[in-house]
Backbone as CSV, one residue per row, in Angstrom:
resi,resn,N_x,N_y,N_z,CA_x,CA_y,CA_z,C_x,C_y,C_z
1,MET,78.353,74.633,110.845,78.664,76.039,111.178,79.794,76.564,110.299
2,LYS,80.796,75.708,110.056,81.929,76.094,109.223,81.490,76.363,107.793
3,ASP,80.607,75.505,107.252,80.101,75.648,105.878,79.332,76.967,105.751
4,LEU,78.553,77.328,106.823,77.793,78.552,106.747,78.699,79.761,106.674
5,LYS,79.819,79.716,107.412,80.755,80.807,107.386,81.412,80.916,106.044
6,GLU,81.784,79.756,105.475,82.485,79.786,104.197,81.607,80.296,103.065
7,ASN,80.274,80.029,103.195,79.312,80.391,102.112,78.661,81.734,102.406
8,ALA,79.042,82.369,103.519,78.424,83.668,103.867,78.778,84.711,102.801
9,LYS,77.805,85.548,102.486,78.011,86.548,101.477,78.791,87.712,102.144
10,PRO,79.583,88.423,101.344,80.333,89.591,101.883,79.342,90.613,102.445
11,SER,79.730,91.267,103.488,78.896,92.311,104.063,78.742,93.468,103.062
12,LYS,77.771,94.320,103.344,77.556,95.497,102.462,78.796,96.358,102.428
13,SER,79.463,96.498,103.615,80.670,97.295,103.662,81.774,96.667,102.811
14,GLU,81.923,95.368,102.859,82.929,94.684,102.048,82.616,94.820,100.581
15,GLN,81.344,94.746,100.240,80.923,94.880,98.837,81.251,96.301,98.335
16,THR,80.962,97.312,99.142,81.202,98.681,98.769,82.728,98.911,98.579
17,ARG,83.518,98.410,99.520,84.968,98.544,99.428,85.518,97.858,98.164
18,SER,85.004,96.692,97.879,85.427,95.935,96.670,85.028,96.696,95.427
19,LEU,83.811,97.275,95.410,83.322,98.015,94.251,84.215,99.223,93.952
20,ILE,84.599,99.934,95.007,85.465,101.113,94.836,86.810,100.701,94.287
21,LEU,87.375,99.616,94.838,88.686,99.133,94.367,88.606,98.685,92.926
22,GLU,87.579,97.915,92.568,87.438,97.445,91.193,87.303,98.624,90.229
23,THR,86.510,99.592,90.622,86.333,100.807,89.783,87.625,101.529,89.599
24,ALA,88.382,101.678,90.694,89.669,102.376,90.616,90.634,101.671,89.667
25,LEU,90.724,100.349,89.786,91.616,99.604,88.906,91.219,99.707,87.442
26,ARG,89.928,99.731,87.208,89.466,99.860,85.827,89.822,101.249,85.295
27,LEU,89.621,102.277,86.082,89.930,103.625,85.627,91.440,103.839,85.481
28,PHE,92.233,103.205,86.342,93.647,103.269,86.220,94.086,102.710,84.873
29,GLN,93.443,101.607,84.454,93.771,101.002,83.177,93.328,101.871,82.024
30,GLU,92.141,102.460,82.134,91.528,103.222,81.031,92.175,104.614,80.902
31,ARG,92.415,105.304,82.037,92.837,106.684,82.000,94.312,106.894,82.482
32,GLY,94.842,105.884,83.137,96.136,106.043,83.735,96.003,106.431,85.215
33,TYR,96.997,106.084,85.994,96.969,106.357,87.453,96.935,107.836,87.761
34,ASP,97.834,108.588,87.139,97.964,110.020,87.432,96.730,110.822,87.044
35,LYS,96.011,110.411,86.041,94.878,111.143,85.541,93.552,110.732,86.193
36,THR,93.614,109.751,87.050,92.395,109.281,87.748,92.299,109.921,89.129
37,THR,91.204,110.598,89.386,91.018,111.285,90.671,90.057,110.465,91.561
38,MET,90.120,110.700,92.846,89.195,110.068,93.779,87.763,110.406,93.462
39,ARG,87.553,111.643,93.000,86.191,112.081,92.672,85.665,111.284,91.496
40,ALA,86.543,111.037,90.484,86.084,110.282,89.315,85.803,108.818,89.705
41,ILE,86.606,108.279,90.598,86.404,106.906,91.072,85.052,106.804,91.812
42,ALA,84.797,107.762,92.666,83.522,107.759,93.402,82.336,107.876,92.470
43,GLN,82.451,108.767,91.500,81.359,108.939,90.538,81.076,107.683,89.740
44,GLU,82.131,107.037,89.255,81.977,105.836,88.466,81.441,104.678,89.326
45,ALA,81.778,104.652,90.616,81.338,103.592,91.501,79.934,103.844,92.044
46,GLY,79.455,105.079,91.859,78.114,105.405,92.332,78.051,105.630,93.822
47,VAL,79.151,106.108,94.404,79.149,106.437,95.834,79.581,107.880,96.001
48,SER,79.379,108.404,97.206,79.804,109.775,97.451,81.311,109.839,97.592
49,VAL,81.884,111.007,97.339,83.324,111.209,97.524,83.717,110.898,98.961
50,GLY,82.888,111.318,99.895,83.185,111.072,101.308,83.221,109.615,101.600
51,ASN,82.332,108.829,100.963,82.272,107.401,101.174,83.548,106.735,100.623
52,ALA,83.985,107.215,99.443,85.220,106.701,98.853,86.383,106.914,99.767
53,TYR,86.461,108.114,100.333,87.563,108.457,101.260,87.453,107.703,102.593
54,TYR,86.241,107.289,102.927,86.056,106.515,104.134,86.780,105.144,104.051
55,TYR,86.658,104.551,102.878,87.257,103.236,102.667,88.743,103.321,102.283
56,PHE,89.083,104.364,101.513,90.449,104.530,101.057,90.837,106.011,101.205
57,ALA,91.769,106.274,102.093,92.103,107.652,102.470,92.743,108.435,101.303
58,SER,93.267,107.731,100.298,93.903,108.374,99.159,94.043,107.379,98.041
59,LYS,94.527,107.856,96.888,94.828,106.947,95.772,95.907,105.955,96.168
60,GLU,96.855,106.403,96.969,97.906,105.498,97.413,97.332,104.347,98.216
61,HIS,96.296,104.592,99.012,95.687,103.506,99.757,94.903,102.585,98.855
62,LEU,94.435,103.105,97.758,93.787,102.218,96.761,94.811,101.267,96.149
63,VAL,96.008,101.749,95.903,97.059,100.904,95.392,97.465,99.871,96.438
64,GLN,97.425,100.265,97.739,97.702,99.314,98.768,96.654,98.194,98.748
65,GLY,95.396,98.572,98.460,94.323,97.581,98.306,94.650,96.657,97.150
66,PHE,95.185,97.222,96.080,95.617,96.417,94.976,96.737,95.435,95.330
67,TYR,97.691,95.937,96.114,98.766,95.067,96.581,98.193,93.865,97.358
68,ASP,97.243,94.180,98.276,96.630,93.154,99.048,95.952,92.109,98.189
69,ARG,95.193,92.613,97.202,94.429,91.727,96.367,95.345,90.834,95.495
70,ILE,96.317,91.450,94.876,97.200,90.678,94.006,98.023,89.666,94.836
71,GLY,98.315,90.061,96.083,99.033,89.155,96.955,98.197,87.905,97.314
72,LYS,96.911,88.115,97.600,96.032,87.002,97.903,95.826,86.109,96.664
73,GLN,95.705,86.735,95.502,95.553,85.964,94.284,96.798,85.146,93.995
74,HIS,97.941,85.754,94.283,99.200,85.060,94.068,99.304,83.853,94.989
75,GLN,98.977,84.029,96.213,99.041,82.890,97.171,98.176,81.738,96.714
76,ALA,96.951,82.074,96.251,96.026,81.025,95.758,96.623,80.338,94.503
77,ALA,97.173,81.137,93.606,97.750,80.608,92.350,98.941,79.742,92.627
78,VAL,99.744,80.108,93.653,100.948,79.381,93.980,100.639,77.949,94.429
79,GLU,99.591,77.802,95.221,99.179,76.459,95.675,98.947,75.524,94.499
80,GLU,98.271,76.059,93.480,97.964,75.228,92.276,99.199,75.040,91.442
81,ALA,100.021,76.091,91.292,101.193,76.036,90.453,102.238,75.096,90.958
82,LEU,102.408,75.054,92.247,103.425,74.175,92.852,103.011,72.715,92.865
83,GLY,101.743,72.473,93.260,101.270,71.082,93.243,102.209,70.152,94.042
84,ASP,102.597,69.066,93.399,103.528,68.114,93.997,104.976,68.299,93.542
85,GLU,105.192,69.399,92.859,106.554,69.682,92.363,107.510,69.848,93.525
86,ARG,108.675,69.130,93.409,109.695,69.201,94.486,110.966,69.863,94.031
87,ASP,111.182,69.975,92.739,112.400,70.564,92.246,112.410,72.081,92.565
88,LEU,113.463,72.559,93.234,113.497,73.934,93.672,113.439,74.923,92.539
89,ALA,114.203,74.680,91.468,114.239,75.601,90.337,112.824,75.717,89.710
90,ALA,112.158,74.562,89.591,110.790,74.569,89.023,109.823,75.329,89.949
91,ARG,110.003,75.209,91.224,109.154,75.882,92.176,109.345,77.392,92.147
92,ILE,110.607,77.811,92.067,110.907,79.260,91.993,110.317,79.842,90.698
93,ARG,110.503,79.088,89.587,110.006,79.551,88.286,108.501,79.638,88.350
94,ALA,107.815,78.622,88.883,106.362,78.611,88.923,105.801,79.773,89.710
95,VAL,106.430,80.116,90.801,105.946,81.209,91.674,106.087,82.550,90.957
96,LEU,107.212,82.786,90.332,107.465,84.044,89.657,106.575,84.208,88.398
97,LEU,106.416,83.089,87.664,105.541,83.158,86.474,104.081,83.342,86.889
98,ALA,103.676,82.746,88.005,102.316,82.924,88.502,102.052,84.413,88.815
99,TRP,103.052,85.080,89.369,102.898,86.513,89.686,102.769,87.330,88.370
100,LEU,103.574,86.995,87.402,103.487,87.696,86.138,102.111,87.516,85.456
101,ASP,101.581,86.332,85.529,100.248,86.022,85.008,99.193,86.862,85.661
102,ILE,99.243,86.908,86.979,98.219,87.694,87.711,98.362,89.197,87.461
103,ALA,99.584,89.664,87.402,99.843,91.102,87.260,99.681,91.608,85.843
104,GLU,99.665,90.703,84.881,99.676,91.139,83.442,98.590,92.165,83.083
105,PRO,97.342,92.015,83.577,96.356,93.009,83.158,96.640,94.418,83.647
106,TYR,97.519,94.559,84.625,97.764,95.874,85.216,99.084,96.480,84.759
107,GLN,99.789,95.813,83.823,101.122,96.287,83.470,101.110,97.650,82.782
108,ARG,100.018,97.985,82.111,99.984,99.254,81.391,100.100,100.436,82.287
109,PHE,99.457,100.409,83.461,99.550,101.556,84.363,100.486,101.356,85.513
110,ALA,101.116,100.148,85.613,101.970,99.863,86.736,103.124,100.840,86.908
111,ALA,103.715,101.255,85.758,104.878,102.147,85.838,104.515,103.474,86.528
112,GLN,103.281,103.867,86.343,102.868,105.185,86.928,102.878,105.189,88.419
113,PHE,102.412,104.089,89.056,102.395,104.160,90.511,103.699,103.506,91.072
114,PHE,104.395,102.751,90.272,105.694,102.222,90.760,106.731,103.327,90.824
115,LYS,106.562,104.375,90.025,107.526,105.500,90.160,107.292,106.203,91.466
116,ASN,106.042,106.192,91.962,105.776,106.701,93.322,106.324,105.793,94.367
117,ALA,106.277,104.481,94.094,106.769,103.507,95.101,108.275,103.653,95.280
118,ALA,108.956,104.213,94.249,110.428,104.392,94.371,110.752,105.503,95.373
119,ASP,109.786,106.332,95.704,110.031,107.418,96.662,109.960,106.808,98.094
120,PRO,111.022,106.874,98.847,111.029,106.281,100.194,110.012,106.880,101.148
121,ASP,109.505,108.101,100.838,108.464,108.713,101.676,107.099,108.152,101.365
122,SER,106.949,107.444,100.242,105.655,107.005,99.792,105.246,105.770,100.537
123,PRO,103.928,105.688,100.900,103.404,104.436,101.506,103.399,103.296,100.538
124,LEU,103.626,103.588,99.230,103.642,102.526,98.233,105.000,101.849,98.173
125,SER,105.999,102.374,98.841,107.288,101.720,98.887,107.172,100.322,99.454
126,PRO,107.792,99.311,98.797,107.691,97.938,99.361,108.313,97.818,100.729
127,PHE,109.098,98.819,101.157,109.728,98.742,102.491,108.971,99.601,103.500
128,SER,107.885,100.209,103.129,107.164,101.119,104.034,106.350,100.293,105.077
129,PRO,106.035,100.918,106.226,105.188,100.242,107.214,103.817,99.870,106.633
130,GLU,103.301,100.713,105.725,102.014,100.433,105.105,102.030,99.178,104.246
131,SER,103.192,98.832,103.752,103.294,97.670,102.869,103.690,96.398,103.636
132,ALA,103.683,96.477,104.957,104.124,95.356,105.746,103.310,94.075,105.482
133,GLY,101.982,94.229,105.386,101.107,93.095,105.162,101.449,92.337,103.901
134,PRO,101.372,92.990,102.716,101.725,92.346,101.450,103.142,91.836,101.423
135,ARG,104.050,92.597,102.051,105.481,92.161,102.075,105.619,90.833,102.830
136,GLU,105.044,90.757,103.993,105.169,89.527,104.796,104.467,88.354,104.125
137,ALA,103.329,88.643,103.461,102.616,87.596,102.759,103.478,87.047,101.604
138,ALA,104.149,87.923,100.920,105.040,87.515,99.779,106.227,86.679,100.307
139,ILE,106.772,87.103,101.410,107.925,86.359,101.989,107.449,85.008,102.423
140,GLU,106.238,84.899,102.921,105.660,83.603,103.348,105.525,82.691,102.118
141,VAL,105.175,83.225,100.993,105.114,82.408,99.770,106.456,81.766,99.463
142,HIS,107.506,82.566,99.569,108.850,82.034,99.278,109.309,81.058,100.369
143,ARG,108.821,81.200,101.600,109.100,80.247,102.634,108.488,78.907,102.276
144,THR,107.272,78.941,101.696,106.593,77.771,101.242,107.358,77.091,100.092
145,VAL,107.860,77.902,99.179,108.650,77.399,98.075,109.801,76.569,98.575
146,LEU,110.526,77.076,99.529,111.708,76.391,100.072,111.314,75.159,100.875
147,ALA,110.248,75.294,101.646,109.875,74.190,102.536,109.442,72.937,101.783
148,GLY,108.841,73.128,100.597,108.342,71.990,99.842,109.331,71.452,98.826
149,ALA,110.530,71.987,98.753,111.506,71.552,97.772,112.349,70.401,98.325
150,ASP,112.931,69.673,97.404,113.788,68.529,97.817,115.240,68.945,97.997
151,THR,115.504,70.269,97.884,116.859,70.773,98.114,117.111,70.958,99.606
152,LYS,118.186,70.487,100.117,118.526,70.659,101.502,118.971,72.064,101.789
153,ILE,118.443,72.617,102.824,118.773,74.025,103.199,119.314,74.029,104.651
154,ASP,120.376,74.743,104.861,120.932,74.838,106.202,119.915,75.539,107.099
155,PRO,119.641,74.922,108.264,118.651,75.546,109.177,119.023,76.952,109.616
156,GLU,120.298,77.270,109.651,120.739,78.593,110.027,120.314,79.653,109.015
157,LEU,120.053,79.257,107.788,119.698,80.187,106.727,118.176,80.190,106.446
158,ALA,117.441,79.389,107.186,116.024,79.167,106.886,115.233,80.495,106.914
159,GLU,115.586,81.407,107.779,114.828,82.659,107.872,115.370,83.732,106.921
160,LEU,116.578,83.536,106.461,117.187,84.533,105.616,116.775,84.344,104.138
161,LEU,116.747,83.084,103.684,116.581,82.820,102.292,115.179,83.301,101.747
162,PRO,114.081,83.103,102.499,112.809,83.629,101.989,112.842,85.130,101.717
163,GLN,113.524,85.853,102.567,113.612,87.320,102.422,114.443,87.679,101.177
164,LEU,115.497,86.919,100.946,116.330,87.128,99.761,115.556,86.817,98.501
165,LEU,114.760,85.754,98.563,113.917,85.396,97.409,112.885,86.479,97.127
166,TRP,112.359,87.095,98.185,111.407,88.167,97.980,112.118,89.387,97.341
167,LEU,113.337,89.693,97.759,114.078,90.788,97.149,114.372,90.495,95.669
168,GLN,114.597,89.235,95.377,114.768,88.850,93.964,113.487,89.108,93.209
169,GLN,112.356,88.746,93.802,111.070,89.014,93.170,110.834,90.473,92.907
170,MET,111.286,91.332,93.844,111.183,92.770,93.621,111.997,93.227,92.412
171,GLY,113.145,92.586,92.227,113.929,92.875,91.060,113.227,92.474,89.757
172,VAL,112.540,91.344,89.769,111.799,90.886,88.631,110.638,91.868,88.372
173,VAL,109.981,92.283,89.446,108.860,93.253,89.298,109.354,94.528,88.677
174,LEU,110.486,95.037,89.124,111.016,96.275,88.525,111.307,96.077,87.012
175,PHE,111.889,94.944,86.677,112.167,94.658,85.250,110.850,94.611,84.482
176,TRP,109.833,93.945,85.080,108.513,93.812,84.421,107.829,95.145,84.167
177,VAL,107.970,96.053,85.126,107.334,97.364,85.011,107.739,98.068,83.746
178,TYR,109.017,97.919,83.363,109.542,98.636,82.221,109.671,97.712,81.006
179,ASP,109.192,96.522,81.078,109.258,95.577,79.970,108.194,95.910,78.919
180,ARG,108.581,96.207,77.723,107.666,96.538,76.674,107.598,95.479,75.572
181,SER,108.198,94.311,75.845,108.100,93.185,74.871,106.692,92.631,74.816
182,GLU,106.350,92.010,73.722,105.000,91.449,73.536,104.707,90.428,74.619
183,GLY,103.570,90.666,75.317,103.224,89.733,76.369,104.252,89.625,77.503
184,CYS,105.069,90.671,77.650,106.153,90.673,78.645,107.029,89.447,78.502
185,ALA,107.309,89.048,77.268,108.107,87.836,77.031,109.472,87.929,77.619
186,ASN,110.062,89.137,77.657,111.388,89.264,78.208,111.418,88.970,79.707
187,SER,110.334,89.371,80.428,110.238,89.105,81.859,110.136,87.601,82.083
188,ARG,109.412,86.907,81.236,109.253,85.465,81.369,110.584,84.755,81.089
189,ARG,111.292,85.268,80.111,112.621,84.660,79.825,113.593,84.912,80.969
190,LEU,113.489,86.077,81.586,114.331,86.391,82.734,114.073,85.358,83.878
191,VAL,112.778,85.156,84.130,112.412,84.201,85.203,112.933,82.796,84.884
192,THR,112.756,82.375,83.601,113.154,81.026,83.230,114.690,80.849,83.391
193,ARG,115.469,81.860,83.106,116.894,81.764,83.257,117.348,81.976,84.677
194,LEU,116.622,82.788,85.430,117.015,83.136,86.792,116.767,81.995,87.771
195,ALA,115.658,81.261,87.578,115.252,80.223,88.529,116.333,79.188,88.784
196,PRO,116.890,78.571,87.731,117.914,77.515,88.009,119.181,78.079,88.659
197,VAL,119.554,79.302,88.289,120.708,79.917,88.912,120.492,80.144,90.403
198,THR,119.290,80.657,90.718,118.960,80.878,92.138,118.930,79.571,92.895
199,ALA,118.301,78.555,92.296,118.210,77.246,92.950,119.583,76.686,93.223
200,ARG,120.496,76.833,92.281,121.847,76.305,92.474,122.566,77.064,93.567
201,ALA,122.396,78.378,93.636,123.019,79.161,94.670,122.494,78.773,96.037
202,ILE,121.198,78.523,96.128,120.616,78.067,97.407,121.140,76.693,97.793
203,SER,121.230,75.835,96.823,121.764,74.468,97.093,123.204,74.544,97.617
204,LEU,124.029,75.428,97.048,125.408,75.555,97.464,125.544,76.231,98.812
205,SER,124.525,77.032,99.181,124.614,77.788,100.428,124.667,76.907,101.680
206,ARG,124.283,75.632,101.533,124.316,74.776,102.706,125.742,74.402,103.109
207,PHE,126.669,74.622,102.173,128.057,74.330,102.485,128.651,75.449,103.371
208,ARG,129.357,75.003,104.397,129.845,75.938,105.393,130.638,77.119,104.803
209,LEU,131.384,76.844,103.747,132.213,77.875,103.145,131.405,79.041,102.614
210,LEU,130.165,78.780,102.133,129.376,79.818,101.504,128.299,80.430,102.423
211,ARG,128.107,79.855,103.557,127.094,80.400,104.504,127.375,81.885,104.837
212,PRO,128.621,82.251,105.168,128.902,83.642,105.493,128.511,84.613,104.352
213,LEU,128.664,84.145,103.107,128.310,85.005,101.961,126.846,85.316,101.933
214,VAL,126.021,84.265,102.225,124.571,84.461,102.246,124.237,85.422,103.354
215,ARG,124.814,85.225,104.517,124.503,86.116,105.644,124.963,87.570,105.380
216,GLU,126.120,87.717,104.788,126.597,89.033,104.494,125.741,89.771,103.461
217,THR,125.266,88.995,102.468,124.397,89.585,101.458,123.065,90.033,102.110
218,HIS,122.525,89.159,102.956,121.297,89.532,103.646,121.479,90.722,104.544
219,ASP,122.536,90.743,105.323,122.797,91.856,106.233,123.032,93.176,105.480
220,LEU,123.712,93.071,104.376,123.942,94.284,103.545,122.669,94.869,103.048
221,LEU,121.799,94.020,102.511,120.500,94.509,102.030,119.628,94.994,103.174
222,GLY,119.698,94.224,104.262,118.851,94.583,105.413,119.307,95.897,106.057
223,ASP,120.589,96.129,106.082,121.108,97.363,106.682,120.802,98.618,105.865
224,PHE,120.815,98.476,104.543,120.652,99.656,103.733,119.238,99.885,103.184
225,MET,118.572,98.859,102.698,117.268,99.092,102.069,116.228,99.560,103.060
226,PRO,115.913,98.828,104.158,114.960,99.290,105.102,115.396,100.552,105.822
227,THR,116.693,100.688,106.067,117.183,101.858,106.787,116.948,103.128,105.973
228,ALA,117.115,103.019,104.656,116.879,104.179,103.830,115.425,104.647,103.896
229,ALA,114.507,103.707,103.918,113.095,104.024,104.058,112.795,104.622,105.438
230,SER,113.420,104.027,106.458,113.207,104.494,107.812,113.730,105.903,108.002
231,MET,114.908,106.190,107.464,115.496,107.514,107.621,114.644,108.549,106.926
232,ALA,114.140,108.211,105.753,113.312,109.148,105.018,112.054,109.439,105.755
233,ALA,111.458,108.425,106.364,110.205,108.565,107.088,110.396,109.503,108.313
234,ASN,111.627,109.427,108.908,111.945,110.214,110.086,112.580,111.572,109.756
235,GLY,112.748,111.830,108.467,113.359,113.102,108.039,114.815,113.152,108.347
236,ARG,115.510,111.984,108.424,116.920,111.978,108.714,117.726,111.679,107.480
237,THR,119.002,111.981,107.541,119.881,111.700,106.465,121.004,110.772,106.891
238,GLY,121.704,110.183,105.968,122.807,109.308,106.299,123.886,109.999,107.055
239,LYS,124.139,111.286,106.755,125.200,112.034,107.426,124.905,112.144,108.928
240,GLU,123.627,112.303,109.266,123.267,112.430,110.655,123.530,111.187,111.466
241,ASN,123.639,110.033,110.754,123.790,108.778,111.425,125.192,108.246,111.291
242,SER,126.088,109.014,110.677,127.427,108.517,110.508,128.330,108.951,111.653
């Protein structure tokens, strides 16, 4: 029974959804995100405009579909990239490089929709409710990175560190978006230099003296980054909450 489920073909609905997403990503690459309309995507995919909107309410939702896909591909790539590796620096490096490898085909148009993601009102924001699924999946990847490493981690920080590693990944993604070096070589160099520094900081965080610093850093980011997105979504300003 299990084999039958694993070998089952995608439903017609799943195939149509995948076709629309694949077509959108191709047109984003060929024409750019801003110049690609839902009508053009529907026409290229051979479906009605209404059908395209049935599966994806807007272009932003198409990008959310891209987030979901790249996240799943990253999770699969991470399993292979990590293997039996136990060194934390090597694991951090492998995970970030795997993301760059997967995202590389989309780098040309990434800046166009990432500028929308910078808007806290946008569902493309990494802190938005719409991005919760990909965000939690990415944090889980970093939880796996830490769990399989031979570096000792203080149990009190076990839930904080994966979130901080995800925020670090977001920094790498932002750098990558604007990286115009050949083959995004600068982004890869950044990862190579960043991984051992991060691993050393995590290793040191188990010492009682440095635990408060990790917590304060996490709380600082947690208080301001998600709050900014939440306030924007509710139409509030910082002054109203002071």
